[in-house]
C-alpha positions in Angstrom: 0.0 0.0 0.0 1.3 3.4 -0.9 0.1 6.0 1.6 0.1 9.7 1.8 2.8 10.9 4.2 5.7 9.4 6.0 4.0 6.7 8.1 5.2 6.4 11.7 5.5 3.5 14.2 2.4 4.6 16.1 0.2 4.3 13.0 1.8 0.9 12.1 1.1 -0.4 15.6 -2.5 0.8 15.4 -2.9 -1.2 12.1 -1.4 -4.2 13.8 -3.7 -3.9 16.8 -6.8 -3.3 14.8 -8.7 -0.1 14.1 -12.4 0.9 13.9 -13.8 1.2 10.4 -17.2 1.4 8.8 -17.2 -1.2 6.0 -20.9 -0.7 5.3 -23.3 1.1 7.6 -22.1 -0.5 10.8 -18.9 0.0 12.8 -16.4 -2.8 12.7 -13.2 -3.3 14.7 -10.6 -5.0 12.4 -8.8 -8.1 13.5 -5.0 -7.9 14.3 -2.9 -7.5 11.1 0.7 -7.6 10.1 2.0 -4.2 9.1 5.5 -2.9 8.3 7.0 -0.1 6.4 8.8 -1.3 3.3 11.0 0.2 0.5 9.3 1.2 -2.7 8.5 -2.2 -4.4 9.5 -3.1 -7.9 6.2 -2.9 -9.7 5.0 -1.6 -13.0 4.5 2.1 -13.0 0.9 3.5 -13.2 -0.3 4.7 -16.6 -1.6 7.9 -14.9 0.3 9.6 -12.1 -1.4 9.5 -8.7 -0.2 13.0 -7.9 2.9 15.2 -8.3 5.9 15.1 -6.0 5.1 18.6 -4.8 2.3 17.2 -2.6 4.9 15.8 -0.1 6.3 12.4 0.8 4.6 9.1 0.5 5.5 5.7 2.1 4.9 2.1 1.3 3.5 -0.4 3.8 3.1 -4.1 3.7 -0.2 -5.1 5.3 -1.4 -8.7 5.7 -5.0 -9.2 6.9 -7.0 -12.4 7.6 -10.4 -10.9 6.8 -11.7 -8.9 3.9 -14.3 -6.2 4.6 -15.4 -3.8 1.9 -12.4 -1.5 1.0 -10.9 -2.6 4.4 -7.2 -1.6 3.7 -8.2 1.8 2.4 -10.4 2.4 5.4 -7.7 1.1 7.8 -5.0 3.4 6.5 -7.3 6.4 6.5 -8.3 5.6 10.1 -4.7 6.0 11.3 -4.2 9.3 9.3 -2.5 8.0 6.2 -4.9 7.7 3.2 -4.2 5.1 0.6 -2.8 6.4 -2.7 -2.1 3.0 -4.4 -3.0 -0.5 -3.4 -1.3 -3.5 -5.0 -2.5 -7.0 -4.0 0.4 -9.5 -4.2 -1.0 -12.6 -2.6 -4.3 -14.3 -1.7 -3.7 -17.2 0.7 -1.0 -19.3 -0.9 -1.5 -17.8 -4.4 1.2 -15.2 -5.2 1.5 -12.9 -8.1 5.3 -13.2 -8.1 6.6 -13.6 -11.6 3.3 -12.8 -13.2 3.5 -10.0 -15.8 0.9 -7.3 -16.2 -2.1 -8.8 -18.1 -0.7 -12.3 -17.8 -3.1 -15.1 -16.6 -2.1 -18.2 -14.6 -4.7 -21.0 -14.4 -4.9 -22.5 -10.9 -6.4 -25.7 -9.7 -9.2 -25.2 -7.1 -10.1 -28.2 -4.9 -13.6 -29.4 -4.9 -15.8 -27.7 -2.4 -13.8 -24.5 -2.4 
């Protein structure tokens, strides 16, 4: 997740502990998550710039959650004062996007009853 501003340890700890969000019309307290600041990842550039550099610094955060409420990551980062600018999903369970080019498709086998 690329967030607006230079994220600090207090915000990261709040993400880890869980924060209050409103995924629909009800209030929800998120489960504990893994969150750490990371270097800028090696990913394809966006076709359209998010914003100019004159708006100030941004930071990248790796967040791993075990639930998936509506727009949860965006709402979590906003709740700790660092709105999401860009969100890149790199893994769902054991399925990783590593080595998959933009627009490329990988067929996966799904067990019966999934």
